[in-house]
Steps between C-alpha positions, in 0.01 A plus 500: 500500500612855422391846613544718190776701670775504236851442638692613197491524122706247312623506141438231244846394390416226251204320347538164325257243364553134591232314305169628642660649811632855518806536728544846652808624684436797730772713655422600858657601833285507813289190432807285450591530868279210611383359169584138430447269203144372510364803686200697379536860393247748364609656169259776397244337725537150352618227736796327336768258616866597518647190340863613530702792632829674445671778693285771348207330323242223512334291230130422452318275256174612340260232373240551225236531779689791657557667165133469409370649825747784561648800325815296443329337204526833314877460516786556739824659390839568654509832686140497618446591865281275715360527851632239743372373834590197709222308679382626838675332791267349759639731766518802270312827516191494280469814287318540170230232462473125434661439163523146367714567195232340284429745220128529429535685173690753295396862501587776256625840611262777395698791645765594752434858603793664675419764759761707686635206700239225478318341209169341408512172307192393304469140379248312290459154659361187334121504518500189724699684768286812527257343747780451753601867501348729759583858587753508785555125457834337429647403165845385395655663192822337379558378853429832672230511769277799420162646599232552237442878502221514245295280268328564171359256245793318344775657714628569849758742634754490784698781661878462511699671772855620430648204692320252272606688189865492615511137617299313233470476123164677490657841432609376159161379379354642181153482341453157341748321729382170645502436876436197716192533719395301806168570668455478876466129581236575763263621228548178305428285805186698579375459145565125510325457832195700392469314171520163684235619744272604215521158335440310826 
């Protein structure tokens, strides 16, 4: 489980295809401190496995399922920045919100409006995700825990504080860019329970 509090941004160093699997090498610093081969790590909000490590990088393998359900399917290239977070330790401080690292869908950036120090990010989510979004509720955008500031048909917006703009990749988003979205898991459980109750 993750929290959506990004620890650092890493840089994609290399991308290679091995049959149907895409092998990605990501250069990092802070997350390597306790990361071991076989550990989970959230990369732009997608829970992946670090299959091997070096002094300054780790390697992940992306299956066709991962490529089909995330923004990674649109292509990864060397030099791209990605948000990184290690799983929450059982005795750790819980900030952000409950993030599983299971991407629910891919959204498209409508606009990133820069203000004096902050910014407003507007995203068009897949239609199937809209029902899980509520004003002042939680949403994960490329691994960043955010609060839904406003909703309109076909889009939602979040406010980005200077700290978030400085410490994540969101500052570099442009209209048309694809982002990984994860809805609040509590909303999905409530929907499931209510639908089961209705069919009982």
